[in-house]
Structure formats: structure tokens, C-alpha cells
C-alpha positions as CSV (number, residue, x, y, z in Angstrom):
1,M,0.0,0.0,0.0
2,Q,1.5,3.3,-1.1
3,N,0.9,6.4,1.0
4,D,0.5,9.3,-1.3
5,P,0.9,12.6,0.7
6,S,-0.4,14.7,-2.2
7,P,-4.0,15.9,-1.7
8,L,-6.9,14.8,-3.9
9,P,-7.7,17.1,-6.9
10,H,-10.8,18.4,-5.2
11,E,-8.9,19.1,-2.0
12,A,-6.2,21.0,-4.0
13,A,-9.0,23.1,-5.6
14,R,-10.5,23.8,-2.2
15,T,-7.1,24.8,-0.9
16,D,-6.6,27.2,-3.8
17,M,-10.1,28.6,-3.2
18,R,-9.4,29.2,0.4
19,R,-6.1,30.9,-0.4
20,A,-7.8,33.2,-2.9
21,H,-10.6,33.9,-0.4
22,W,-8.1,34.7,2.3
23,E,-5.9,36.9,0.1
24,R,-8.9,39.0,-1.0
25,T,-10.2,39.2,2.6
26,R,-6.8,40.4,3.9
27,R,-6.4,43.0,1.1
28,M,-9.9,44.4,1.7
29,T,-9.3,44.5,5.5
30,L,-6.0,46.3,5.0
31,V,-7.6,48.9,2.8
32,L,-10.5,49.5,5.1
33,V,-8.3,49.7,8.2
34,S,-6.0,52.1,6.4
35,L,-9.1,54.3,5.5
36,W,-10.2,54.2,9.1
37,L,-6.8,55.3,10.4
38,V,-6.5,58.1,7.8
39,V,-10.0,59.4,8.7
40,G,-9.5,59.0,12.4
41,F,-6.0,60.3,12.9
42,G,-5.8,62.4,9.8
43,T,-8.6,64.6,11.1
44,V,-6.7,65.2,14.3
45,A,-3.3,65.7,12.6
46,F,-4.6,68.2,10.0
47,A,-7.3,69.9,12.1
48,R,-6.0,73.4,11.5
49,E,-5.8,72.9,7.8
50,L,-9.3,71.3,7.7
51,S,-10.9,74.1,9.7
52,Q,-10.6,76.4,6.6
53,F,-13.4,74.3,5.0
54,T,-17.0,74.3,6.3
55,L,-19.7,71.6,6.2
56,F,-23.2,72.5,7.2
57,G,-21.9,75.7,8.6
58,W,-19.3,74.1,10.9
59,P,-15.5,73.8,10.4
60,L,-14.7,70.5,8.7
61,S,-12.3,69.5,11.5
62,F,-15.0,70.0,14.2
63,Y,-17.6,68.1,12.1
64,M,-15.3,65.2,11.5
65,A,-14.4,65.0,15.2
66,A,-18.1,65.2,16.3
67,Q,-19.9,63.1,13.7
68,G,-17.9,62.5,10.5
69,A,-15.5,59.9,11.8
70,S,-18.3,57.9,13.4
71,L,-20.3,58.0,10.1
72,V,-17.2,56.9,8.1
73,S,-16.7,54.0,10.6
74,L,-20.3,52.9,10.2
75,A,-19.9,53.1,6.4
76,I,-16.8,51.0,6.6
77,I,-18.5,48.3,8.7
78,G,-21.5,48.3,6.4
79,F,-19.3,48.0,3.3
80,Y,-17.2,45.2,5.0
81,A,-20.4,43.1,5.8
82,W,-21.8,43.6,2.3
83,R,-18.5,42.8,0.6
84,M,-17.7,39.7,2.7
85,R,-21.2,38.3,2.1
86,R,-20.5,38.7,-1.7
87,L,-17.0,37.3,-1.4
88,D,-18.3,34.3,0.5
89,R,-20.8,33.6,-2.3
90,E,-18.0,33.9,-4.9
91,H,-16.0,31.3,-3.0
92,P,-18.4,28.8,-1.6
93,G,-16.9,26.5,1.0
94,A,-13.7,28.5,1.3
95,E,-14.7,30.1,4.6
96,T,-15.2,26.7,6.3
97,R,-12.6,24.0,7.1
98,A,-13.3,20.5,6.0
């Protein structure tokens, strides 16, 4: 009896699917976390420059600190949930281990 360590063809395809799913998930997460950091810390770092612009009658830096950063965070969470659902449908079975 010969012990073949190579996976079966369907197992290799599942492994490739998991790898593709994970790479796309990591890339999306990195982009969204970067966006969150830019909005969250960029507003504080450039508050004086942003106060020259107004939004709804308030300086942009004040608006972003009061509400804008929270709204952007909610938008990021919503986008992440929508995109992950779509990504899971594109790679069925990739999110679960056999």
C-alpha cells in the first residue's frame, strides 16, 4: 500500500479557493483599516488645515471629530459586511474548514 501525501484534486482546488478567499479578505481588510486610520487620525493631525473648510456651517475638523469619523466608521462596517457576504458567495466552501 502506497501512502500518497499529495491531496486529492478536489482538495487542491478547495485549498486554492481558500487561499484566494483569504488573500482578497486580507487585502480588503488592510484597505478598510487604512481608511479608518486616515480618517480617524488624519482629522486630528490636520485639524488646523481642515478648519478652513466648512460643512453644514461648521468647520470640517469639528464636524469630522463630532460626527464624520463615526459615520465613516459605520460606512466601513456596512461595506465590509456587504463585501464579505458577496466574497463568500463567490468562493463557496472557502470560509469553512473540511
